[in-house]
N, C-alpha and C positions, 0 to 999 in steps of 0.2 A: 561567604562565597559557596555556590553551590558546586559539590563535586560528582560527575556523572560519567557515564561509558558512551561512547556512540555506538550504535547496533551493527554499523557496517564493517566499522575495522576493527572496533575493540580498543581503541583510543583512548584515556583519560582525558576528561574535558574539565574544564574549570569554565563559570559563568556567575556574573553577580546575581545578587537575590532580585534586583529589581527588572531584571526581563526572565524571569520565571514565567514557563506558559507560553514563550514566543519560540520559533525556531530560528536555527541558524544553521548553516552547513559547517559540517566538519572540516577541519581545516586540513586534515590528511587527506579525507577520501573524497570529498564532497557531498555525502549521504546528509541530508535534511534531518536535523535533529530537534525534537520538542524538550527544551531545557526543563526539568522537571521542579517539583515546588520545595521540593527536599534533597539532600544528597543522597546516594543511591547507599555510601559508604555511613549511613548515619547512626553512630556510637562506635565503628570502626575506624581507628586512626591510620591515614594514609602515611604510608613510607616517605621520608624523605627523597629518595627515587623516584616514586611513581608521584611525588607533587611536584618534583623538577621537570618529569615530562610531560604535564598538564599542559594541553594547548587551551589559550584562552578565547572560549567561543564568543565573548561579550566584545572582543575586541574587533570584530570583522564589519561590523555596522550594517547585516546587512537586512533588506525587507522583511516583515513579519508574514507569513504566508497565511493564507485562509482557505479553508478547506469547503467546497461547495456545501449547501444545505440543504437541496434537491438532488436526487438521480436526474439524468438528462436522460428525458423518455425516449430520444432517438438511440441511445449507446446499449450498450451491453456489458453487466457487470459480472467478474467472477471474482471467487473467493478460494484462495488457495491458501493451502500448509506448505511444510516444507518441500512437498514434491506430488500432491494430490491435489487436484479440483475438489472442493469441500461443498460449495454452493455458487449459485447463477441466479441470473436475475434478467429479464428482459420485459418489456413492457405490453405486456399480452394479458395482464388481469390475474395471473397467477400468485403473483409475488414472489419472494424467493424462494427458491427449488433446494433441497439440500441432496446432494448426491448419497445414496445408499447402494450394497450390494446389489439391488433387484432394480436399480433407476434411479429416478430422480420424484423425489413427494415433498408437499408445501410445507414448507417451516411453518406457517402459523397453524398447521393440525398435527406436527410431530416435535415441539418442543422439546422432548424428552430426547431428540437427537443432537441437539446442538451443544458442542462441548462449552465448558464455562471458562477455559484457559487453554492458552498455547500460542503460537506464532502464528500469523494467518497475514496473507496479504489481500488488499483489495485492488483486484485489476480494471480496469476503464480502458474499455475497446470505444474509441471515441472515432462515431459517424457521421456522415454528411450526408443529406440527401441531394443527388444530384440530378439534371436533366434526364441522365440515361438510368438513374435508379441510385439506391444506396452504395454508399462507399465507404471503405475503412478512410481513415484521416490519420488516427494515431494512436497512442496509446498511454497510459498515465499509470502509474504505481503507487499507492499508498498502504502504510504500515498499521495496523491496526492495533488496538490496545490489548495487552496480554491475556486480559483478566476481563470478563463479560462480555466481550465485543461481540461475539457471536449469538449470544442468548437475546440481542436485538431482532434479529429475524424476523421472529415470530410475533413483533409489534408495530410491524407497518414497514415500508417500503425504503422509507429513507432516513431511519432512525439509526443505521448502520454508521451513516455518516458522523454522528456524533462522538463516533469510537476511534477514529481517524488520530493517530499522534502524529504523524508525518509522513515523508515521501520516502520512498524504499526502493531497492533495485531489486532484480529478480535472480536467484540461481539458475544453473543449468538444467535442473530439473524441471521448475517452476515452468522456465522460459518454452518447453520442449510440450508442457502441457498447454499452454496458451495458443501453440502451433497447432496443435492437435484440435482444440477447440473452434480455432477462426476454421480450419478445414471441415469439420463437421458440421457448423452451425451455419454457415455461409459459402452461397458457391463461389467459384475460383472468382470470378470477375468481380467481387467484393473487394476483395482483398490483394489482389495479383497486382495491382499499382502502386499498393503501399508499402513501394521498396524500404522505407525509412523503417517503417514497423519489422519487415522483414529481415532486416540487417540486426535491428536489436535483439530480436528472436532466436538470431542464430551465430550472434557473436558471443565474446567472453566476457566483456563486460558485466559485472554483476553488481555494480555500485547506481548507475544512472537510473534514475526513477520514468526511464519512458523516453517517448520522441515529443512530446508537445513541450511548451515553453509554460515553466510554472511559477505564478504571480501571487 
C-alpha cells in the first residue's frame, strides 16, 4: 500500500501499488493527484489514527490523465511560484522567457537563473482563432514537479511538459498574477468575453484546475 498526501488539502491518502504513476482525484477536495511510486512516509510508521482517516484513492476508479506532449502554438503559458510570475512562453521564436528585476530574459541563455526546486504551477491560457481574431477560450493549471522542473526551460520549448505531475488550483495571489498578465499581454477584446475564465480568476475556489474539461 502506498501512502501519500494530497497537495490540495493535505489529506492522507492510500493507494494500491499497481496504480503508482497514475492520477486520481482526491476524495476530499477533488484535486488531481499523481500516485507516487513509493510512500512519502517511507521509513516512518504512520499512527493508527492517521491510517484510519486515510482515503482509498484506488477505489475511485477514475481514468488516468494524460498531459500534453507539446505546447499548443496558439496558446500562451505562464509559470508561477506561490505569488509571482516566474516565466512565460508564447510562440514567437524566443522560447521560454524568465522574469528578472530588469525585465524578461531568454531561459536558453540564462540557465543559471532557473531554480532547481520549488512549488511551481504551469498555467495554460487556451486560445482559439475566430473570424474576428484571437480569443481566450479557457485556462488549465498544472502542478510541476518540485525538483528540477524549471531546469528544463533552457532545453527546448516542450521539455517542461515532462515535469507535469498533476492538475492544480491557484491561490488568490496566483489568480491576481494571471489576471494582470491577461490585461498586459492582450487587448481587451481578446479576453473580455471569456466570462468563465474571468469568474475563475476572481472567485475563492483554490482547488479547481481551470475552466476546460480535463481528460
